[in-house]
C-alpha positions in Angstrom: 0.2 -0.1 -0.1 2.1 3.0 -1.3 -0.7 5.6 -1.1 -1.4 5.6 2.4 -4.8 7.3 4.3 -3.3 8.5 7.2 -0.2 10.9 6.9 1.9 12.2 10.0 0.7 15.4 11.1 -3.6 14.1 10.2 -5.7 14.3 13.6 -7.0 10.6 14.3 -9.4 8.8 16.6 -9.1 6.2 18.2 -12.4 3.2 17.5 -10.8 0.5 18.9 -8.7 -0.9 22.1 -8.2 0.1 25.4 -7.5 4.0 24.3 -11.2 4.0 22.6 -12.5 8.0 22.0 -9.0 9.5 22.1 -7.8 11.7 20.1 -4.6 12.5 19.0 -2.1 13.8 16.5 0.2 11.3 14.2 3.5 11.9 15.3 4.8 8.7 12.9 3.6 6.3 10.4 5.4 2.7 10.3 4.2 1.2 7.0 5.7 -1.8 6.5 3.9 -2.7 9.6 0.9 -0.9 9.1 1.0 0.6 12.8 1.1 4.6 13.4 2.2 6.6 16.3 -0.4 8.9 17.7 0.3 11.7 20.9 -1.1 10.9 24.1 -2.6 7.1 23.0 -1.6 3.9 23.9 0.9 5.5 27.1 3.7 2.7 28.0 6.5 2.9 30.5 10.0 2.2 29.9 12.6 1.9 32.1 15.8 4.0 30.9 19.6 3.6 31.5 21.2 6.7 32.4 22.7 8.5 29.2 24.5 11.8 28.3 21.3 12.5 26.7 19.1 11.7 30.3 21.8 12.1 33.6 18.8 10.7 35.7 17.6 7.4 34.0 14.9 5.9 35.3 11.0 5.3 34.5 9.7 7.1 31.8 5.8 7.5 29.8 6.0 7.1 26.0 3.6 6.2 23.3 4.1 3.1 21.9 2.0 2.1 18.1 -1.0 1.2 17.5 -2.8 -0.7 13.9 -3.7 1.8 12.2 -6.8 0.4 11.5 -8.2 1.2 15.0 -7.9 5.1 14.2 -10.0 6.5 12.1 -9.4 10.0 10.4 -11.1 13.5 12.1 -12.5 16.0 9.3 -13.7 18.8 11.2 -14.3 17.3 14.2 -16.1 14.2 12.4 -14.2 10.3 11.9 -14.7 9.8 8.3 -13.4 7.4 5.5 -10.6 8.0 3.5 -10.7 8.0 -0.7 -8.6 8.9 -3.2 -9.4 10.8 -6.4 -8.2 12.2 -9.7 -8.0 16.2 -9.2 -6.9 16.9 -13.0 -3.7 14.8 -12.7 -3.2 14.9 -9.5 -4.4 12.3 -6.8 -5.7 13.7 -3.8 -7.5 12.5 -0.6 -11.1 13.0 0.1 -13.3 13.1 3.4 -16.3 10.1 2.4 -18.4 12.1 4.8 -18.2 15.1 3.4 -16.8 14.7 0.0 -14.3 17.5 0.7 -10.2 17.3 -0.3 -8.1 17.1 2.3 -4.6 17.4 0.5 
């Protein structure tokens, strides 16, 4: 799947799992494994060693990847599916609920 429907910077809503109904911005997309990193969602604790960057070390809370099938794009506050269509000679994403072009 080369043309991916969810991109970095998109606002999404979680539709399944322990963080259902939470919203956040996509930080990163792993297209190979079909997973996304959403800020404030799927928080996990990591034990880190002291290093030059982190002198103290200890327990740190960070986001973990979730399956892309468990998130839905938010367009004007409404979760919607995303489609692709041709705009002249350019392929663009559009919200299926409203028909508006996203980018």
